[in-house]
C-alpha positions in Angstrom: -28.6 -6.6 4.1 -28.1 -8.0 0.6 -24.9 -9.5 -0.6 -24.3 -7.1 -3.2 -24.8 -4.2 -0.5 -22.4 -6.2 1.6 -19.7 -6.5 -1.0 -20.0 -2.7 -2.0 -19.1 -1.7 2.0 -15.5 -3.7 1.4 -14.9 -2.2 -2.0 -13.0 0.6 -0.6 -10.7 -1.8 1.5 -10.3 -4.1 -1.8 -9.1 -0.6 -3.9 -6.5 -0.1 -0.9 -5.2 -3.7 -1.0 -5.3 -3.4 -4.8 -2.9 -0.4 -5.0 -1.0 -1.5 -2.5 -0.3 -4.8 -4.2 0.3 -3.3 -7.5 2.1 -0.1 -6.5 -0.2 2.1 -8.3 -4.0 3.8 -8.0 -4.8 3.1 -11.9 -3.7 -0.7 -11.9 -5.4 -0.9 -8.6 -8.5 0.2 -9.6 -8.7 -1.6 -12.6 -8.5 -4.7 -10.5 -11.0 -4.0 -8.3 -13.3 -3.0 -11.5 -12.3 -6.4 -13.0 -13.0 -8.3 -9.9 -16.9 -6.6 -9.3 -17.1 -7.6 -13.4 -16.1 -11.2 -13.1 -18.4 -11.7 -10.1 -21.4 -10.0 -11.9 -20.6 -12.5 -14.8 -20.0 -15.6 -12.5 -21.9 -15.6 -9.2 -20.2 -18.8 -8.6 -17.1 -16.5 -7.2 -19.2 -16.5 -4.0 -20.3 -19.4 -3.4 -19.1 -21.0 -0.2 -20.4 -18.2 1.8 -17.1 -17.3 3.6 -18.4 -13.9 4.3 -18.9 -10.6 2.2 -15.0 -9.4 2.8 -13.4 -12.8 2.0 -15.6 -13.6 -0.9 -14.8 -9.9 -2.5 -10.8 -10.6 -1.8 -11.1 -14.3 -3.3 -12.8 -13.1 -6.0 -10.1 -10.7 -6.8 -7.4 -13.2 -6.6 -9.6 -15.5 -9.4 -8.8 -12.1 -11.4 -5.5 -11.4 -10.4 -3.7 -15.2 -10.4 -5.6 -15.7 -14.0 -4.4 -12.0 -15.3 -0.5 -12.0 -13.8 -0.6 -8.6 -15.0 -2.3 -5.2 -14.5 -5.6 -5.1 -16.2 -5.7 -3.0 -19.5 -3.6 -2.2 -22.5 -2.5 1.3 -21.7 1.5 1.5 -21.6 2.6 2.2 -17.9 5.9 3.9 -17.1 7.6 5.3 -13.8 7.4 3.7 -10.5 4.3 1.5 -11.9 7.0 0.0 -14.4 9.0 -0.7 -12.3 6.8 -2.1 -9.8 5.7 -4.5 -12.8 9.1 -5.5 -13.2 10.2 -6.2 -10.0 7.0 -8.1 -9.0 7.6 -10.6 -11.7 10.9 -11.5 -9.7 9.2 -12.2 -6.5 8.1 -15.8 -4.9 4.6 -16.4 -6.0 1.8 -14.9 -3.3 4.5 -13.7 -0.9 3.3 -9.9 -1.2 -0.3 -10.9 -1.9 -0.1 -12.9 1.8 2.0 -10.4 3.4 -0.3 -7.3 2.3 -3.5 -9.7 3.6 -2.2 -9.9 6.8 -0.2 -6.5 7.5 -2.8 -4.2 6.0 -6.1 -5.8 5.6 -5.3 -7.7 8.9 -7.1 -11.2 7.8 -5.9 -14.3 9.8 -3.6 -17.0 8.1 -6.2 -19.3 7.7 -8.5 -16.7 6.3 -5.3 -15.8 3.5 -5.1 -19.5 2.8 -8.8 -19.3 1.8 -8.7 -16.0 -0.4 -5.2 -16.9 -2.2 -6.1 -20.8 -2.3 -3.3 -22.4 0.1 -3.1 -24.2 3.5 -3.0 -22.0 6.5 0.4 -23.0 7.5 1.7 -22.5 3.7 0.0 -18.7 4.2 2.7 -18.1 7.2 5.6 -19.8 5.5 4.4 -16.9 2.5 4.6 -14.3 4.9 7.8 -15.4 6.1 9.4 -15.4 2.9 8.2 -11.8 1.7 10.0 -10.3 4.6 13.0 -12.2 3.7 12.7 -10.6 0.1 11.6 -7.2 1.3 14.2 -7.1 3.7 17.0 -7.7 0.9 15.7 -4.1 -1.1 18.0 -1.3 -1.3 17.7 1.1 1.8 16.6 5.0 1.3 16.1 8.5 2.9 12.7 9.0 4.3 11.0 12.2 5.5 8.4 11.7 8.2 5.7 14.7 7.9 3.9 14.2 11.5 2.9 16.5 14.4 2.5 14.3 17.2 5.9 14.0 18.7 5.4 10.5 20.1 3.9 9.2 16.8 6.6 10.8 14.8 9.3 9.3 17.4 7.6 5.8 16.9 7.8 6.0 13.3 11.3 7.4 13.7 12.3 4.3 15.2 10.4 2.0 13.1 12.4 3.5 9.9 15.6 3.4 11.3 15.4 -0.1 12.8 14.6 -1.2 9.3 18.1 0.1 8.2 16.7 3.5 6.9 17.8 7.0 7.3 15.6 9.8 8.4 16.3 13.1 6.9 14.0 14.7 9.5 10.9 15.2 11.0 8.5 18.1 10.1 5.2 19.5 11.9 3.7 21.9 9.2 3.1 22.2 5.6 6.0 24.9 5.4 8.2 22.9 7.6 7.7 20.2 5.0 8.4 21.4 2.1 11.6 23.4 3.3 12.7 19.7 4.5 12.0 17.7 1.6 13.9 21.0 -0.7 16.8 20.9 1.5 17.5 16.9 1.7 15.4 15.3 -1.3 14.1 11.8 0.3 13.5 8.5 -1.5 10.1 8.2 0.6 7.7 10.1 2.3 5.5 9.1 5.5 2.8 11.6 5.6 0.3 12.4 8.2 -2.9 14.7 7.0 -3.5 17.1 9.8 -0.7 18.7 10.9 0.1 21.0 13.9 -1.1 24.5 12.3 -3.9 23.1 10.9 -2.2 23.0 7.6 -2.5 19.9 5.5 0.0 16.9 4.8 -1.4 16.2 1.5 -1.0 19.8 0.2 2.8 19.2 1.5 3.1 16.3 0.0 1.8 18.1 -3.1 4.4 20.5 -2.9 7.1 18.3 -2.7 5.8 16.0 -5.5 5.6 19.2 -7.9 9.5 19.3 -7.2 9.9 15.5 -7.3 7.6 13.4 -9.0 8.7 10.0 -8.9 9.0 9.6 -5.1 6.5 7.2 -3.1 4.3 7.9 -0.6 2.8 6.6 2.4 -0.2 8.2 4.3 -0.4 7.5 8.1 -3.8 8.9 9.2 -6.5 8.2 11.7 -8.8 9.9 8.7 -8.5 7.5 5.7 -11.9 8.2 4.6 -10.5 11.5 3.3 -8.4 10.0 0.9 -10.5 7.2 -0.1 -13.2 9.2 -2.0 -12.7 7.7 -5.2 -11.7 11.0 -6.7 -8.0 11.5 -8.0 -5.1 11.6 -6.9 -5.4 8.8 -4.3 -2.6 7.1 -2.4 -1.4 3.7 -3.1 0.1 3.2 0.7 -2.5 4.1 3.4 -2.1 3.1 7.2 -5.0 4.1 9.8 -4.0 5.4 13.2 -3.7 3.8 15.4 -1.3 1.4 13.2 0.6 -1.9 14.1 4.3 -1.7 13.4 4.1 -4.5 11.1 1.8 -2.5 9.2 4.5 0.3 8.9 7.2 -2.1 8.4 5.7 -3.9 5.8 4.4 -0.7 3.7 7.8 1.1 3.8 9.5 -2.3 2.4 6.8 -2.2 -0.5 7.4 1.5 -1.5 11.4 1.0 -1.3 10.9 -1.6 -3.3 8.6 -0.6 -5.9 11.1 2.5 -6.3 14.4 0.9 -5.7 15.5 0.8 -9.1 15.6 4.6 -10.0 14.4 6.8 -7.2 16.6 5.6 -4.3 20.1 7.2 -3.6 23.1 4.9 -4.6 
């Protein structure tokens, strides 16, 4: 298989990472596109043959570190604008290292190769990221999940982080009713629910009421949401998940929304 075909296979994962990093589908996809353009213009970005996945993410970081801001001239607003403002206050490379580890499951050595630091420094950056994210404001989380054990696991993770769970919904109808009754600051949602209804539809109904709530989809079918069509989530965690993945995503999402959407 050619290098270009191998790179293409990894592209959905780069898009997922870029969206989580920027907090936006639009900005994330612009960065992914800019990375491909950079590779086409300069094949040396793939030199050293660290493997197609590491090479692609390393090329992405070459673009990311050069621009220092989302690609494109369009004005941004809402969660994306708040995210950009908050990102500028964080220690350099901390969120990048954390997402590469918790979301994409790179080793510390691989993270170092991608962002251009030593392995031990990559470890330190992740520790700093957790400390900085822990300082973000606390909020109210709604869980949409029909599997009782998974729902309980998510509740425990969220409450251990200091957040409040407004409730657990097993169907689209329950989710919409709960969300309208108690406005959440963050939604954790599965796709396939108990009565064969859709968690995506439930989230859509709630966002029609509250258009500025961040959403994390946690699903065994991530390919259903990574289709290249709009809208797609910035935060997507595949099942089975690691607790670290959920903690990281919740911290990221809360951090993005903290200036306006979280209750005082």
